[in-house]
Each structure stands twice: as C-alpha cells, then as structure tokens.
C-alpha positions as CSV (number, residue, x, y, z in Angstrom):
1,M,-0.1,-0.2,-0.2
2,E,1.3,3.5,-0.9
3,L,2.2,5.8,1.7
4,K,-0.2,8.5,0.4
5,N,-3.1,5.6,1.2
6,I,-1.7,4.6,4.5
7,L,-2.0,8.3,5.6
8,E,-5.4,8.4,3.9
9,L,-6.4,5.2,6.3
10,I,-5.2,6.9,9.1
11,Y,-7.1,10.2,8.6
12,L,-10.2,8.0,8.4
13,I,-9.8,6.1,11.7
14,A,-8.8,9.5,13.3
15,S,-12.3,10.6,11.8
16,V,-14.3,8.0,13.4
17,T,-12.7,8.6,16.6
18,F,-14.0,11.9,16.6
19,V,-17.4,11.4,15.6
20,V,-17.7,8.4,18.4
21,G,-15.8,10.7,20.8
22,L,-18.0,13.6,20.4
23,K,-21.3,11.1,20.5
24,M,-19.6,9.6,24.1
25,L,-19.4,13.4,25.1
26,S,-23.2,13.9,25.1
27,N,-23.5,10.9,28.1
28,P,-21.7,11.9,31.7
29,E,-20.8,8.6,32.0
30,S,-19.1,7.9,28.8
31,A,-17.5,11.7,28.5
32,R,-14.6,11.0,29.9
33,K,-13.9,7.9,27.7
34,G,-15.1,9.6,24.9
35,N,-12.4,12.3,25.3
36,L,-9.8,9.6,25.5
37,V,-11.0,8.2,22.3
38,A,-10.7,11.4,20.2
39,A,-7.5,12.2,22.0
40,A,-6.4,8.6,20.5
41,G,-7.6,9.4,17.1
42,M,-5.7,12.7,17.3
43,T,-2.5,11.2,18.1
44,I,-2.3,8.7,15.5
45,A,-3.1,11.7,13.0
46,I,-0.9,14.1,14.2
47,L,2.1,11.0,14.3
48,G,0.9,10.0,10.7
49,T,1.2,13.3,9.4
50,I,4.7,13.6,10.5
51,F,5.9,10.7,9.9
52,I,4.5,9.1,6.4
53,R,5.5,11.5,3.9
54,S,7.2,10.8,0.7
55,E,9.7,13.8,0.9
56,A,12.5,13.6,3.2
57,I,12.6,16.4,6.3
58,P,15.6,17.8,7.6
59,T,16.2,15.8,11.4
60,M,16.5,19.7,13.0
61,I,12.4,19.9,11.8
62,Y,11.6,16.8,13.6
63,I,13.4,17.8,16.9
64,L,11.8,21.0,16.3
65,I,8.5,19.9,15.9
66,F,8.7,17.2,19.0
67,L,10.3,19.8,21.1
68,A,7.1,22.1,20.7
69,I,4.9,19.1,20.8
70,A,6.7,18.6,24.4
71,V,6.5,22.0,25.5
72,G,2.5,22.2,24.8
73,T,1.8,19.1,26.5
74,V,3.7,19.9,29.8
75,L,2.1,23.3,29.7
76,G,-1.5,21.9,28.8
77,W,-1.4,19.0,31.3
78,T,0.0,21.4,33.7
79,A,-2.7,23.7,33.6
80,A,-5.2,21.0,33.5
81,K,-4.3,19.2,36.4
82,T,-4.0,22.5,38.5
83,V,-6.9,24.6,37.5
84,K,-9.9,25.4,40.0
85,M,-12.6,24.1,39.0
86,T,-14.1,28.5,39.5
87,K,-11.3,29.0,36.9
88,M,-12.3,26.1,34.5
89,P,-14.0,28.6,32.0
90,E,-10.9,31.1,32.0
91,M,-9.1,27.8,30.8
92,V,-11.7,26.9,28.1
93,S,-11.8,30.3,27.0
94,I,-8.3,30.8,26.5
95,F,-7.3,27.1,25.3
96,N,-10.1,27.9,22.5
97,G,-8.5,31.2,21.7
98,M,-5.0,29.4,21.4
99,G,-6.7,27.1,18.6
100,G,-7.6,30.5,16.8
101,A,-4.4,32.1,16.7
102,C,-2.7,28.8,15.3
103,A,-5.4,28.8,12.5
104,A,-4.4,32.5,11.9
105,L,-0.8,31.7,12.0
106,I,-1.3,29.1,9.0
107,S,-3.2,31.7,7.3
108,L,-0.4,34.4,7.7
109,I,2.1,32.0,6.5
110,E,0.4,30.0,3.6
111,F,-0.7,33.6,2.2
112,Q,2.7,34.3,0.9
113,N,3.1,30.9,-0.6
114,P,3.2,31.6,-4.5
115,H,1.3,28.0,-5.0
116,N,-1.9,29.5,-3.2
117,A,-2.4,31.8,-6.0
118,A,-5.6,30.4,-7.0
119,T,-8.9,32.6,-6.0
120,L,-10.2,30.1,-3.9
121,L,-7.4,29.2,-1.8
122,L,-6.4,32.6,-1.2
123,S,-10.5,32.8,-0.1
124,T,-9.9,30.1,2.1
125,I,-6.8,31.6,3.8
126,V,-8.1,35.1,4.4
127,A,-11.2,33.5,5.7
128,G,-9.3,31.7,7.9
129,L,-7.0,34.4,9.2
130,I,-10.2,36.6,9.9
131,I,-11.7,34.2,11.5
132,G,-8.8,32.6,13.6
133,S,-8.1,36.1,14.4
134,V,-11.3,37.4,15.6
135,S,-11.5,33.9,17.6
136,F,-8.2,34.5,19.5
137,S,-8.4,38.1,20.5
138,G,-12.2,37.5,21.6
139,S,-11.3,34.5,23.5
140,V,-8.8,36.8,25.5
141,I,-11.3,39.3,26.2
142,A,-13.6,36.8,27.4
143,F,-10.9,35.0,29.5
144,L,-10.3,39.0,31.1
145,K,-14.3,39.4,31.9
146,L,-14.6,35.8,33.1
147,N,-11.7,36.2,35.7
148,G,-13.0,39.8,36.7
149,T,-10.0,41.8,35.1
150,L,-12.9,43.2,32.6
151,A,-15.8,43.0,35.3
152,K,-18.1,45.5,33.4
153,A,-19.0,45.6,30.0
154,I,-17.4,48.7,27.9
155,R,-19.6,50.2,25.7
156,L,-18.5,53.0,23.0
157,P,-21.1,55.7,21.7
158,R,-23.0,54.0,19.0
159,Y,-20.7,50.7,19.2
160,N,-23.6,48.5,17.0
161,A,-22.8,51.1,14.1
162,I,-19.4,50.8,14.9
163,N,-18.8,47.1,15.1
164,N,-20.9,46.8,11.6
165,L,-18.7,49.2,9.7
166,F,-15.9,47.6,11.1
167,L,-17.1,44.3,9.9
168,L,-18.1,45.8,6.5
169,G,-14.9,47.5,5.9
170,L,-12.7,44.4,7.1
171,A,-15.0,42.0,4.4
172,I,-14.0,44.6,2.0
173,F,-10.4,44.8,2.8
174,G,-10.0,40.9,2.7
175,A,-11.9,40.8,-0.6
176,Y,-9.4,43.3,-1.9
177,M,-6.6,41.4,-0.6
178,V,-8.0,38.0,-2.2
179,L,-8.6,39.9,-5.9
180,S,-6.0,42.0,-5.8
181,G,-3.3,39.7,-5.7
182,N,-1.6,41.8,-3.3
183,H,0.7,40.2,-1.7
184,E,3.0,43.0,0.2
185,L,3.6,41.9,4.4
186,P,2.7,45.4,5.5
187,L,-1.0,44.7,3.9
188,L,-1.2,41.0,5.3
189,F,-0.2,42.4,8.9
190,A,-2.9,45.1,8.7
191,L,-5.6,42.7,7.7
192,F,-4.4,40.6,10.8
193,A,-4.3,43.3,13.1
194,M,-7.9,44.9,12.1
195,A,-8.9,41.3,12.3
196,L,-7.9,41.3,15.8
197,L,-9.3,44.9,16.8
198,Y,-12.2,43.6,15.7
199,G,-12.7,40.6,17.8
200,V,-12.1,42.8,21.0
201,L,-14.8,45.2,19.8
202,F,-16.8,42.1,19.3
203,V,-16.6,40.9,22.4
204,I,-16.1,44.1,24.7
205,P,-19.4,45.3,24.8
206,I,-21.1,42.1,26.0
207,G,-22.3,41.5,29.2
208,G,-20.7,39.3,31.5
209,A,-24.0,37.3,32.4
210,D,-23.6,36.1,28.5
211,M,-20.1,34.6,28.4
212,P,-21.2,31.1,28.5
213,V,-22.8,31.9,24.9
214,V,-20.0,33.8,23.8
215,I,-17.5,31.0,24.6
216,S,-19.4,28.5,22.9
217,L,-19.8,31.1,19.9
218,L,-15.9,31.6,19.8
219,N,-15.4,28.2,19.8
220,S,-17.9,27.4,16.5
221,F,-15.3,30.0,15.1
222,T,-12.4,28.5,16.0
223,G,-13.6,24.9,14.3
224,L,-14.9,26.8,11.3
225,A,-11.4,28.8,10.9
226,A,-9.6,25.1,11.3
227,A,-12.0,23.6,8.8
228,F,-10.6,26.4,6.1
229,G,-7.0,25.1,7.0
230,G,-8.2,21.4,6.5
231,F,-9.7,22.6,2.7
232,L,-6.3,24.3,2.3
233,Y,-4.2,21.7,3.0
234,G,-6.7,18.7,1.4
235,N,-6.0,17.6,5.0
236,K,-9.7,15.3,5.4
237,V,-9.1,15.1,9.4
238,M,-8.9,18.5,10.1
239,L,-11.4,19.5,8.1
240,T,-13.3,16.7,9.8
241,G,-12.1,17.8,13.0
242,G,-13.1,21.6,12.2
243,I,-16.6,21.1,11.2
244,L,-17.0,18.9,14.3
245,V,-16.2,21.7,16.5
246,G,-17.9,24.5,14.5
247,S,-21.0,22.7,14.0
248,A,-21.0,21.5,17.7
249,G,-20.3,24.9,19.2
250,T,-22.8,26.6,16.9
251,I,-25.7,24.0,18.1
252,L,-24.5,24.6,21.8
253,T,-24.9,28.5,21.3
254,I,-28.3,28.2,20.1
255,V,-29.2,25.6,23.1
256,M,-27.6,28.2,25.8
257,C,-29.9,30.9,23.7
258,R,-32.8,28.8,23.7
259,A,-31.7,28.4,27.9
260,M,-31.9,32.0,28.6
261,N,-34.8,32.7,26.2
262,R,-32.4,35.6,24.5
263,P,-31.9,35.4,20.4
264,L,-28.5,35.6,19.5
265,F,-28.5,38.8,17.9
266,N,-29.5,40.0,21.6
267,V,-26.8,38.5,23.2
268,I,-24.1,39.8,20.7
269,F,-25.8,43.6,20.5
270,G,-27.3,43.6,24.0
271,A,-25.1,43.3,27.3
272,F,-27.5,41.0,29.6
273,G,-28.4,42.9,32.9
274,E,-25.9,46.2,32.6
275,S,-28.6,48.5,32.7
276,A,-31.0,46.3,34.6
277,G,-30.2,48.0,38.1
278,S,-28.5,46.7,41.2
279,A,-30.3,44.5,44.0
280,G,-31.7,46.1,46.5
281,P,-31.0,45.8,50.1
282,A,-31.8,43.1,52.2
283,G,-35.2,43.0,53.6
284,D,-36.5,45.2,50.9
285,S,-40.0,46.2,52.0
286,A,-41.0,47.0,48.9
287,K,-40.5,43.1,48.0
288,G,-41.1,41.7,51.5
289,S,-38.6,40.4,54.5
290,I,-36.3,37.5,54.3
291,K,-35.7,35.1,57.2
292,D,-33.0,33.3,58.1
293,I,-32.7,29.5,59.1
294,S,-30.3,27.9,61.3
295,V,-28.2,25.2,60.8
296,S,-29.6,23.2,63.5
297,D,-33.1,24.2,62.1
298,L,-32.4,23.2,58.5
299,A,-30.5,20.0,59.8
300,V,-34.1,18.7,61.3
301,L,-35.8,19.9,58.3
302,M,-33.7,17.5,56.1
303,N,-33.8,14.9,58.3
304,Y,-37.5,14.4,58.1
305,S,-38.0,15.1,54.5
306,K,-38.8,12.5,52.1
307,K,-37.5,14.3,48.9
308,V,-34.7,16.8,48.5
309,I,-33.5,18.7,45.7
310,I,-30.2,20.2,45.6
311,V,-29.8,23.2,43.1
312,P,-26.1,24.0,42.4
313,G,-24.5,27.2,41.2
314,Y,-21.2,29.1,40.8
315,G,-21.1,29.9,44.6
316,L,-20.6,25.9,45.2
317,A,-17.6,25.9,43.0
318,V,-16.0,29.2,44.4
319,A,-16.4,27.7,48.1
320,Q,-15.0,24.3,46.0
321,A,-18.1,22.7,48.4
322,Q,-18.9,19.5,46.1
323,H,-17.3,17.3,48.1
324,V,-19.3,18.1,51.1
325,I,-22.6,18.3,49.3
326,H,-21.9,14.6,48.0
327,E,-21.4,13.6,51.6
328,L,-24.6,15.3,52.7
329,E,-26.4,13.5,49.9
330,K,-25.4,10.3,50.7
331,I,-26.1,10.7,54.8
332,L,-29.7,11.9,53.7
333,E,-30.1,8.8,51.6
334,E,-29.1,6.4,54.2
335,R,-31.8,8.0,56.3
336,G,-34.2,7.3,53.6
337,V,-34.7,10.6,51.9
338,E,-34.6,10.9,48.1
339,V,-32.0,13.0,46.9
340,K,-31.6,15.0,43.4
341,Y,-29.5,17.5,41.7
342,A,-31.4,20.1,39.5
343,I,-28.9,21.2,36.6
344,H,-29.8,24.4,35.0
345,P,-28.1,24.5,31.1
346,V,-26.4,28.3,32.1
347,A,-25.4,27.0,35.5
348,G,-22.1,28.5,36.4
349,R,-19.7,30.2,33.8
350,M,-19.7,27.5,31.1
351,P,-22.0,24.8,29.8
352,G,-22.0,22.4,31.8
353,H,-20.0,23.9,34.8
354,M,-22.3,22.1,37.4
355,N,-21.7,18.5,35.9
356,V,-18.1,18.8,35.4
357,L,-18.0,20.1,39.2
358,L,-20.2,17.5,40.8
359,A,-18.5,14.4,38.7
360,E,-15.4,15.7,40.4
361,A,-17.0,14.6,43.4
362,N,-18.0,11.1,42.2
363,V,-21.8,12.2,42.4
364,D,-23.6,9.4,40.6
365,Y,-24.6,10.6,37.1
366,N,-28.1,9.5,37.3
367,K,-28.9,12.0,40.1
368,L,-27.9,14.9,37.8
369,V,-31.6,16.0,36.5
370,E,-31.7,18.7,33.7
371,M,-34.0,21.6,34.1
372,E,-37.1,20.1,31.7
373,E,-37.7,16.8,33.5
374,I,-36.8,18.4,37.1
375,N,-39.3,21.0,37.2
376,S,-42.4,18.9,37.2
377,E,-41.0,17.4,40.3
378,F,-40.6,20.4,42.5
379,E,-44.4,20.5,43.7
380,T,-43.5,17.2,45.7
381,T,-40.4,18.2,46.9
382,D,-40.0,18.6,50.8
383,V,-36.8,21.1,50.8
384,V,-35.1,22.6,48.1
385,L,-31.8,23.7,49.2
386,V,-29.7,26.1,46.7
387,V,-26.5,26.7,46.7
388,G,-25.0,29.6,45.0
389,A,-27.4,29.7,42.4
390,N,-29.1,32.5,41.7
391,D,-30.5,33.9,38.4
392,V,-31.7,30.2,37.2
393,V,-33.8,30.1,40.4
394,N,-35.6,33.9,40.3
395,P,-39.1,33.7,39.8
396,A,-38.9,37.1,37.8
397,A,-38.6,35.0,34.9
398,H,-42.0,34.2,35.0
399,N,-43.9,36.8,36.6
400,N,-42.1,40.1,35.8
401,P,-42.3,41.5,32.5
402,A,-40.3,44.5,33.4
403,S,-37.1,42.1,34.3
404,P,-34.4,41.7,32.0
405,I,-34.6,37.9,32.5
406,Y,-38.2,37.4,31.6
407,G,-39.1,34.4,29.6
408,M,-36.1,33.0,30.8
409,P,-36.5,29.0,31.5
410,I,-35.8,28.9,35.1
411,L,-35.8,26.2,37.6
412,D,-39.1,25.9,39.4
413,V,-38.1,25.9,42.8
414,E,-40.5,28.3,44.0
415,K,-43.1,25.4,43.9
416,A,-41.4,23.6,46.5
417,H,-42.9,23.1,50.3
418,H,-39.8,24.7,51.7
419,I,-36.8,26.4,50.1
420,V,-33.9,27.1,51.4
421,V,-31.0,29.4,50.0
422,N,-27.5,29.4,50.8
423,K,-25.5,32.6,49.7
424,R,-22.5,34.8,51.2
425,S,-24.9,38.0,51.4
426,M,-27.8,39.3,49.4
427,N,-25.8,41.0,46.3
428,A,-27.0,40.5,43.2
429,G,-26.1,37.4,40.6
430,Y,-24.3,37.6,37.8
431,A,-26.8,39.3,35.7
432,G,-27.1,42.0,38.2
433,I,-30.8,41.8,39.5
434,D,-32.2,41.6,42.7
435,N,-34.1,37.8,43.0
436,D,-37.9,37.6,43.8
437,L,-37.3,34.3,45.5
438,F,-35.5,35.4,48.7
439,Y,-38.5,37.3,49.7
440,D,-40.6,34.4,49.3
441,P,-42.7,33.2,52.6
442,K,-41.5,29.5,52.2
443,T,-37.8,30.8,51.6
444,S,-35.2,30.9,54.6
445,M,-32.0,32.0,53.7
446,L,-28.7,30.5,55.3
447,F,-25.9,32.8,55.1
448,G,-22.3,32.1,55.0
449,D,-19.4,30.1,52.8
450,A,-21.3,27.1,51.1
451,K,-18.4,24.9,52.2
452,A,-18.4,26.2,55.8
453,A,-21.9,26.3,56.1
454,L,-22.9,22.6,54.5
455,T,-20.0,21.2,56.9
456,S,-21.9,22.6,59.7
457,L,-25.1,20.8,58.5
458,L,-23.5,17.7,57.9
459,A,-21.9,17.9,61.6
460,E,-25.5,18.8,62.7
461,L,-27.2,16.1,60.5
462,K,-25.1,13.1,62.2
463,T,-25.9,14.3,65.8
464,L,-29.7,13.6,64.8
C-alpha cells in the first residue's frame, strides 16, 4: 500500500474517533472515555502526518516539532491538573483562543506561498485569517471578563454601528487582498491587526452574564477556522475536526440562547443585565422581608423530609464544596431521603460547569437531572436547597415582564414546600438583578460560605 493511502486510512480512522468521541460526550458516564477516544485519534493523525511522508524532512525539523509538542503537552497537562474548578471557564476560553491563533498563523504563512495564488485558495486563507484572529482576540477578552479584570461591559457611543461598519470594512479589505493579488506583507499584517481589533470590539460590549454563550460561539469560530485550514491543505482529518467543532459550537450556542430565552442577536448587541439596576437591600420593604434559618433547624427539616432537591450554582464552585454536598447527599439517603440535583443549562460560567463540578466529587450521574425533567418534581419536593445559584431560580423570569430575564426558562424551585438558599450575602447574581425568590414566604436564607455552612449542616445531621 502506498504511503499516501496509508495516511488517508489513518485520517479516516481518526475522523471516526472524533465522531464517536463527540457522541460519547453527550452522556456524563461516557464523556471521559469519549475524550480519550478522540484524543487517541488525534494522536495517530499527528504521528501519521509527521512520519508518513514521501519527501524527506531534515532532522532538525523533527527535533523542533517534538520539542514544541513536548512543551505544549507539559503546559497543557499542568494547566488542566492544577486549574481550580472556578477557573475552568477561563481555561476553556484561553485554550479555544489558542486554536484560533494557530489557524491565523497558518493563514499568515500560507498567504505568502506562491502555490496558493488561486482565488479559491486565497479566499480560504483570508477567511481562516480573519475568523481565527477574531476567535483569538475575542477569547482573550472573554478570559479577562471571566476572571474579573474586565468585570463591566465597555460600550462606545453607537457601538453597534461602529462594530457593523468595522466588520464591513474588514470584509471589503479581505476581498481586496484576494482579488487584487497583492501579497505585500504590510497589507497582510494590517488585515491581521484589523481582525484582532474586531475580535476585541465584538466581545468587549457583551455583558458578563452572556459569557457562556460567547464562549460556545467563539468555539464555533475556531472550528470553522480550522476547517478552512483543512480545506487548504486537503487534510481530511483537519477538515472533519474543524467541522465537528464548528457545528457543535453553533448548536451549543443555540441551545444556550434558548436556555436564556434570548436570541443570539440580542446576546451580541445587548449586554445582559447591564442596565437592570442593582439588587435591593436585604429586607427591601417593597418586596417583603427575608428570614434566616439556623443550621440546626435546617438539619431537622432535611432529616425528616422524604424528598430533597439540591440546586448547585457558581457559589458551590467558588467554595469548592462539591465533596461536602456529596457527603450530605449520602447521609440523607442513608436515612431514607430521596436526593436529586437540579441542573440548569446556564448554571455556572460555562456550559456543563455544574456537571463537571459534581462529577469531580463522584456524584452519581443518574442523580443529575436536567431542568426540563426536574421542574415537574418541585411540587412534590419537601426541601429545595439552593447552593450558590441565583439567576436560574429567580421567579421574576415567570412573573415580572419588566425584568431583563423575563421569559427565561428557570428551575421552578418556588413550587417546593420549603426553599433554603445558601448565599454569602444578599448581593445580586451574575445578571446584576435582585432575586424575588429571597422574599418568598416559603424561603429561608442560610448565609455564609457554602463549604463552611454545609460542613456545619453535615455535623448537625450526624447528631440526629
């Protein structure tokens, strides 16, 4: 068999592993294995590309390639092993940005290659350069927003018009570079700089509460840029991988928008919650009063319940309390209490954040119930324990047409017999709006750090 045919077979096998791995990611129980399957396919594709070649490559090139792979492996492995769960969204964002940067660098190099003079190839290169650059700089801004460096959306006057005009200018400049045949480096780098700047302008006005949607959208951009690279090189595995990432990111973006009941256009051109106003003070008389609950009273309430639903949120991740809450779940089940976890699609700071957090604590996957399935169970639930969640349980989404989250699908926790909310304070959630749930007569507040509060609750339960 010719070397070219062997390489094509390797690419076919790798492409199949990508599809199988992606399919396995749809189920929490098989997600880890799916990652490994796809990673194995990528490994054989990389090795095949490096070694199965008809032309000779200087030894120094091999040394540089494997040195780069080694450095990247060490950095990636270290980052993945040491990252805190609260920092996972930032890591996902910056890793995605690196993919966009790679696609842009490929385009910068290949644009100067005289073999790529055909209009179709030049169009592919320019599209990869623009999309990859936007993905890179946009992901950097998303990273800075997620870690709090750019906590507030920055809006220029008439920023929608500015962004649209800038995008139009970028498209015209790119078309000129393709049609004119002008390969001068200053113009090429000017196009690169414009694309980077547009990535900043694209993301910087978007509110922090929309970052999960932005991450998945930028992820689809990176996949599209990689697909252009695969088309350019005639590399089927690169094309397949890019298409899968791009389409999966697009579908996830649509799902996330539906979960927030907001069109993508509104996410991009309107910063969610930026003008919603600040939260009212604790015990705002216009809304009603709040009441506290002690750890001992909550322990008794949960101990004599038949059914408890736990709603995890970002506060649980911040406190690193996932292991404690798993212990709480186990002791309740030992006493005959049915325990489930209600998972909202946009809880946390990225898609699947709560699933990953609880999986780290070895919570049974079958106990993680999605919003559509769990909402019908709240009416028959004795106690709902909300830990660090806010906007995804706010009844204003149902009954306040003036609220910026009105119409957003939420977890219907207000239908439960008793609601207990664990928070550090009465501060607003990520969307920057007050939560009507806190003033519900059935709601009691358990203030304090989630890990400390749950540890005390666990100790009280053990004494009963």
